[in-house]
C-alpha positions in Angstrom: -29.4 -31.3 5.7 -25.7 -32.2 6.5 -25.5 -31.7 10.0 -23.4 -33.1 12.5 -24.5 -34.0 16.0 -21.3 -34.3 17.6 -18.8 -31.5 18.4 -17.9 -30.1 14.7 -14.4 -29.1 16.2 -12.0 -31.6 14.9 -9.2 -33.3 17.0 -5.9 -32.4 16.4 -4.9 -35.4 15.1 -7.1 -35.8 12.3 -6.2 -32.3 11.2 -2.4 -32.9 11.1 -3.4 -36.2 8.9 -5.2 -33.9 6.6 -2.4 -31.6 6.0 -0.1 -34.7 5.1 -2.1 -35.1 2.0 -1.5 -32.1 0.6 0.3 -33.0 -2.7 3.8 -31.5 -3.5 2.8 -28.0 -5.8 6.2 -27.2 -7.9 4.8 -23.6 -8.8 2.3 -21.0 -8.3 -0.6 -21.6 -10.9 -1.7 -18.8 -13.0 -5.2 -17.2 -13.6 -5.9 -18.7 -16.4 -4.9 -22.7 -14.6 -6.3 -21.9 -11.3 -10.0 -21.2 -13.6 -9.5 -24.0 -15.3 -8.8 -26.2 -12.7 -12.0 -24.9 -10.7 -13.8 -25.9 -14.2 -13.1 -29.0 -14.3 -13.4 -29.9 -10.7 -17.4 -28.5 -11.4 -17.7 -30.8 -14.3 -16.2 -33.6 -12.6 -18.8 -33.7 -9.7 -22.1 -31.7 -10.7 -24.0 -33.7 -7.9 -21.8 -31.8 -5.5 -20.5 -28.7 -7.0 -22.5 -25.8 -7.6 -20.9 -23.2 -9.8 -22.0 -20.0 -10.6 -20.7 -16.6 -11.3 -20.9 -13.9 -8.9 -19.7 -10.8 -10.2 -16.8 -8.9 -12.5 -13.4 -7.8 -12.7 -12.8 -4.3 -13.5 -11.7 -5.6 -17.1 -15.1 -7.8 -17.6 -13.5 -11.4 -16.6 -16.3 -13.8 -14.5 -15.5 -14.4 -10.9 -17.1 -17.7 -9.8 -17.7 -19.0 -6.9 -18.2 -23.2 -6.0 -20.7 -24.2 -3.8 -19.9 -27.4 -2.0 -22.2 -29.1 0.6 -25.6 -28.8 2.3 -24.9 -28.1 5.7 -26.9 -25.3 7.9 -24.1 -23.1 8.6 -22.1 -21.2 5.6 -18.1 -20.6 5.0 -16.8 -18.5 2.6 -12.9 -18.7 1.7 -11.9 -16.0 -0.7 -8.3 -16.3 -2.6 -6.4 -13.9 -4.4 -8.0 -10.9 -1.8 -4.4 -9.4 -2.6 -3.1 -10.2 -6.1 0.5 -10.2 -4.9 -0.3 -13.3 -2.7 -0.9 -16.2 -4.5 -0.6 -19.1 -1.9 -4.6 -18.7 -1.4 -5.4 -20.3 -4.9 -3.9 -23.6 -4.3 -5.1 -23.6 -1.0 -8.7 -23.0 -2.1 -8.0 -25.3 -5.2 -7.0 -27.9 -2.4 -9.6 -27.4 0.1 -12.3 -27.9 -2.6 -10.9 -31.1 -3.8 -10.9 -32.6 -0.6 -14.4 -31.5 0.2 -15.6 -33.0 -3.2 -13.3 -36.6 -2.1 -14.4 -36.9 1.6 -18.2 -37.0 2.7 -17.2 -37.9 6.1 -15.2 -34.7 6.2 -18.0 -32.8 5.2 -20.3 -34.2 7.5 -18.2 -33.6 10.2 -17.8 -29.8 9.6 -21.3 -30.0 8.7 -21.1 -26.7 6.2 -22.1 -25.0 2.9 -18.9 -23.8 1.9 -18.6 -21.0 -1.0 -15.1 -21.1 -2.5 -13.4 -18.6 -4.9 -10.0 -19.7 -6.4 -9.2 -15.6 -7.3 -11.5 -12.5 -6.6 -9.0 -10.4 -8.4 -7.8 -11.5 -11.6 -6.9 -8.9 -13.5 -4.2 -8.1 -10.6 -2.9 -11.2 -10.3 -2.6 -11.6 -14.0 0.4 -8.7 -13.1 2.5 -10.7 -10.8 2.3 -14.4 -12.7 6.0 -13.1 -13.9 7.5 -14.7 -10.4 4.9 -17.6 -10.1 8.0 -19.9 -10.0 9.0 -22.7 -7.3 12.0 -21.4 -6.3 12.6 -17.3 -6.5 14.9 -14.8 -5.1 13.8 -11.5 -3.2 15.1 -9.3 -6.1 13.6 -11.6 -9.2 10.4 -11.4 -6.9 10.2 -7.6 -6.6 10.8 -7.1 -9.9 7.8 -8.8 -11.3 5.9 -7.6 -8.3 2.9 -5.5 -8.0 0.3 -4.4 -5.6 -2.8 -2.5 -6.5 -3.6 1.1 -4.8 -5.9 0.5 -1.4 -9.0 2.1 -3.1 -7.9 -0.9 -5.7 -7.5 -3.7 -3.1 -10.9 -5.6 -2.7 -10.0 -6.3 1.0 -9.4 -2.2 1.7 -12.5 -1.4 -0.4 -15.7 -2.3 1.6 -17.6 0.4 3.0 -16.8 2.5 5.8 -18.3 5.3 7.8 -16.2 6.5 10.8 -16.0 9.7 12.6 -14.2 11.7 9.6 -13.6 8.7 7.3 -16.2 7.5 4.8 -15.6 5.2 1.9 -17.9 4.1 -0.4 -15.9 3.6 -4.1 -16.8 0.0 -3.8 -15.0 -1.7 -6.8 -16.8 -4.6 -8.8 -14.3 -7.4 -7.2 -15.4 -5.9 -3.2 -19.3 -6.0 -4.6 -19.4 -9.5 -5.9 -17.8 -10.2 -2.6 -20.4 -8.2 -0.8 -23.2 -9.7 -1.9 -22.1 -13.2 -1.3 -21.3 -12.4 2.0 -24.9 -10.4 2.3 -26.4 -13.5 0.7 -25.0 -16.7 2.8 -24.4 -14.7 6.0 -21.2 -16.9 6.9 -20.5 -18.4 10.0 -17.0 -18.3 8.8 -15.0 -16.3 6.5 -11.3 -17.0 5.4 -9.6 -14.3 3.7 -6.6 -16.1 2.2 -3.3 -14.0 2.3 0.4 -14.5 3.0 3.5 -12.2 3.7 6.8 -12.9 2.5 10.1 -13.1 4.9 9.6 -14.6 8.6 7.1 -17.2 9.4 3.5 -17.9 10.5 1.1 -15.4 12.0 -2.8 -15.0 11.9 -5.6 -12.4 12.7 -9.0 -13.3 14.1 -11.8 -10.7 14.5 -12.3 -12.1 18.1 -10.4 -14.2 20.7 -10.4 -17.6 20.4 -8.2 -19.6 23.3 -9.0 -23.0 22.0 -8.1 -22.5 18.9 -4.6 -21.4 19.2 -3.3 -24.5 20.2 -3.7 -25.7 16.5 -2.9 -23.0 14.6 0.5 -23.0 15.9 0.4 -27.2 16.1 -0.3 -27.3 12.3 3.1 -24.8 11.0 5.1 -26.6 13.5 4.0 -29.9 12.1 4.8 -28.9 8.6 8.5 -27.4 9.5 7.1 -23.6 8.9 8.2 -21.1 12.0 5.7 -19.2 13.7 6.5 -15.3 13.5 6.8 -13.6 16.9 7.9 -10.6 15.8 6.6 -6.9 15.1 3.1 -7.1 13.5 2.3 -5.2 10.2 0.8 -2.4 12.4 1.3 -1.5 15.7 -2.1 -0.8 17.2 -3.5 -4.9 16.7 -3.9 -7.1 20.2 -2.1 -9.7 20.4 -3.4 -12.6 21.5 -1.0 -15.3 21.9 2.3 -16.1 19.6 1.7 -14.9 16.5 -1.8 -14.5 16.7 -3.1 -10.8 16.6 -6.5 -9.1 16.3 -8.7 -7.7 13.5 -6.3 -5.1 11.5 -9.2 -2.3 11.4 -9.5 1.4 9.8 -11.3 2.7 12.9 -8.4 1.1 15.1 -5.8 2.8 13.1 -7.5 5.9 12.9 -7.4 5.8 17.0 -3.9 4.8 17.2 -2.8 8.2 14.7 -4.8 10.7 16.8 -3.1 9.4 19.8 0.3 10.0 18.6 -0.9 13.5 17.8 -1.0 13.3 13.6 -4.4 14.0 11.5 -6.0 10.2 11.4 -7.4 10.9 7.8 -4.0 12.1 5.9 -3.1 9.2 3.8 -6.7 7.4 4.5 -8.0 6.8 0.8 -9.6 3.1 1.0 -12.3 1.4 3.1 -12.8 -1.5 5.4 -12.2 -5.2 5.2 -14.1 -8.0 4.9 -13.7 -9.1 8.4 -15.3 -5.9 9.6 -18.2 -5.8 6.5 -18.6 -9.4 7.8 -19.1 -8.4 11.3 -22.9 -7.8 11.0 -23.7 -11.5 10.9 -21.0 -12.5 13.9 -19.3 -14.2 11.6 -15.7 -15.7 12.8 -13.1 -14.1 10.5 -9.4 -16.0 9.9 -6.5 -14.5 8.0 -3.6 -16.7 7.5 -0.3 -15.0 6.8 2.2 -17.4 5.5 5.9 -16.2 4.1 7.9 -17.4 1.3 11.5 -17.3 2.9 11.9 -18.3 6.6 14.5 -16.9 9.0 14.8 -18.1 12.5 15.2 -14.8 14.2 11.5 -13.8 13.1 10.4 -16.7 15.9 13.5 -15.7 18.0 11.8 -13.7 21.6 15.0 -13.6 23.6 16.2 -9.8 24.7 18.6 -8.4 21.8 21.4 -6.0 22.7 19.4 -3.4 20.3 17.0 -0.8 22.4 13.1 -0.9 20.7 13.4 2.7 20.2 16.6 2.6 17.7 14.6 -0.2 16.2 12.0 2.1 15.4 13.8 5.0 14.4 15.8 2.5 11.8 12.4 1.9 10.6 11.2 5.4 10.5 14.7 6.2 8.5 14.1 3.5 5.8 10.5 4.2 5.0 11.4 7.6 4.9 14.4 7.0 2.1 11.6 4.9 0.4 8.7 7.5 0.0 11.3 10.2 -0.8 13.2 7.9 -3.5 9.9 7.3 -5.2 8.4 10.2 -5.3 11.3 12.3 -6.8 11.1 9.3 -9.5 7.1 10.6 -9.8 8.4 14.3 -9.5 11.1 13.8 -12.6 9.4 12.1 -14.9 5.6 14.0 -14.5 5.5 16.0 -17.0 6.7 13.0 -19.4 4.9 10.2 -18.9 1.7 9.5 -20.9 0.6 6.0 -19.3 -2.3 6.0 -16.7 -0.9 2.5 -15.4 -1.8 0.6 -12.6 1.8 1.0 -11.4 1.5 4.5 -11.4 -2.0 4.9 -9.6 -0.5 2.5 -7.1 2.6 4.4 -6.2 0.5 7.7 -6.3 -0.8 6.4 -2.8 2.2 4.3 -1.3 4.8 6.6 -1.6 3.5 9.6 0.8 2.0 6.4 3.1 5.5 5.3 3.2 6.9 9.1 4.1 3.5 9.1 6.6 4.5 5.2 8.2 7.8 7.1 8.9 6.6 10.1 11.2 4.7 7.7 12.8 7.4 5.0 13.7 9.6 8.1 15.0 7.1 9.4 17.3 6.6 6.0 18.8 10.2 5.6 19.5 10.0 8.5 21.8 6.9 7.1 23.7 8.2 5.9 27.8 6.3 2.7 27.0 8.5 2.0 24.1 12.0 2.3 26.1 13.1 -1.4 26.7 15.3 -4.0 24.8 14.0 -5.1 21.9 13.5 -9.2 21.3 15.7 -10.6 18.4 12.4 -11.5 16.2 11.9 -7.4 16.5 15.0 -6.7 15.7 14.8 -8.6 12.4 11.0 -7.8 11.8 11.7 -3.9 12.0 14.6 -3.8 9.6 13.0 -6.7 7.1 9.6 -4.7 6.4 12.0 -1.7 4.7 13.9 -4.9 3.2 10.6 -6.2 1.6 8.9 -2.8 0.6 12.0 -1.9 -0.6 11.8 -4.9 -3.4 8.0 -4.8 -3.6 8.1 -0.8 -4.6 11.3 -0.2 -5.9 10.2 -2.8 -8.4 7.4 -1.1 -9.3 8.8 1.9 -9.8 11.2 0.3 -12.8 8.1 -1.2 -13.7 6.1 2.2 -14.1 9.3 3.2 -16.0 9.7 0.0 -18.6 6.1 0.5 -19.3 6.5 3.9 -20.7 9.7 2.6 -22.4 7.9 0.3 -23.8 5.2 2.0 -25.0 7.9 4.3 -27.0 7.7 6.8 -24.3 11.5 6.6 -23.6 12.4 10.4 -22.8 15.7 11.5 -22.0 14.4 12.1 -18.3 12.0 8.8 -18.3 15.4 6.9 -19.3 17.6 8.9 -16.8 15.2 8.1 -13.6 15.4 4.5 -14.9 18.9 3.8 -15.3 19.4 5.9 -11.9 16.3 3.6 -9.9 18.0 0.5 -11.6 21.5 1.6 -9.4 19.1 2.2 -6.5 17.2 -1.3 -6.9 20.3 -3.1 -7.3 22.0 -1.6 -3.9 18.5 -2.3 -2.3 18.6 -5.9 -3.2 22.3 -6.5 -2.3 21.2 -5.7 1.2 17.9 -7.7 1.6 19.8 -10.5 -0.2 22.0 -10.7 2.7 19.6 -11.5 5.2 17.5 -13.6 2.8 18.0 -17.6 2.4 18.2 -18.1 -1.1 16.0 -21.1 -1.0 11.8 -20.0 -0.7 9.7 -22.9 1.8 7.7 -25.3 -0.1 4.8 -24.4 -1.5 3.3 -27.7 -0.3 3.9 -26.4 3.5 2.6 -23.1 3.0 -1.0 -24.6 1.3 -0.9 -27.1 4.7 -0.8 -24.7 6.8 -3.5 -22.6 5.3 -5.4 -25.5 4.8 -4.9 -27.0 7.9 -5.9 -23.6 9.4 -9.2 -23.5 7.7 -10.1 -26.7 8.7 -9.7 -25.7 12.7 -11.0 -22.4 12.4 -14.4 -23.7 10.7 -15.1 -26.6 13.4 -13.9 -24.0 15.8 -16.6 -21.5 14.7 -19.7 -23.9 14.2 -18.9 -24.7 17.9 -19.0 -21.4 19.1 -22.2 -20.7 16.9 -24.2 -24.1 17.8 -24.9 -26.4 14.8 -27.4 -24.5 12.4 -27.3 -21.5 14.2 
């Protein structure tokens, strides 16, 4: 066994020294490059690394897990959970390399590590067009893809809650479920990233001793925290940029409290964190931006009311939803492809209309009648900019797929011209508030890597070594 007799939590100076060793990374690796790098690592250290296939993608690609160490506790690290979020790939690869090379760190943390570089290779291949070192938001959106919610690994775990039931588990999720059930992890880290603003985290339980380290790592690397609006309004706020888990159950209760139907628009299951909770697993999600903006961390009051922020977001989301729906309606009799872009937009477009209604109702709540912070104003508006780039770009990719397949009917070409003009207007608005340069990938990987090391030590200390 490889158990530490001392406190498994690493001191902050040791964590910061580790993140300083993250090498320069010029661009995000492709799926093939990531697979090859993990294969080389396993081949180069056969005494330390066990490589096994845990499942297959929907298109038949093998999904492998690298296991490193022989500690009594188990940690599961998963990259590519959302295929438009590639920071986790190089983070997982760097973690695996460090664990192979640093015997003292393996002993100090005391885990058996199970590391998946990319759990959704099919989806990630549809994003590789923007995996470069520098990009602006318009370029990013034009090559963007995010699956429909019932095709996302993170949100297709089984669910049964009140009127909600989901059991259409996709193959990639099944592979991760089997791994979680097999090792019953003490610590689970699902690697994600956002777009513009700063760093924020999700934890499935309060962990006050961990927050200073989660704050210190990005500060050390020059990446700001995000103190603005959370992605969803119903998550608990444990500390600045540290939130509770975003569960479907919480969504259900929140929407019900607004007098809306909580089953409308929900077509997916629950998360990896919710699934692993049966094993008393500590789950961490660290969200990293590509671009930074000082307003995202500015907690001073603004001259804008919070209800006005919510109304502005409601208007923007509603406009986006109806714009995409109008394209789908205008081409409904013309399309020939069941593309992943179409499946995603069929789900997302009506959901944006529902989100707009939800934000409008929130604006009328007495509890929200207050001035907004600068960060809330920024993140409230930026959410609309980000979604326009994402799903406006996907709408163009949907139409381009039809045209590329030889189905450029007059209706499809007309909608393509129209959507190109709309996208350009949205891009100009987004670029007006977005820095031209991206954050260094090395710094983003360093934040995720440092958060993993910090939280892994905390999780094992919480349970006691060899629980």
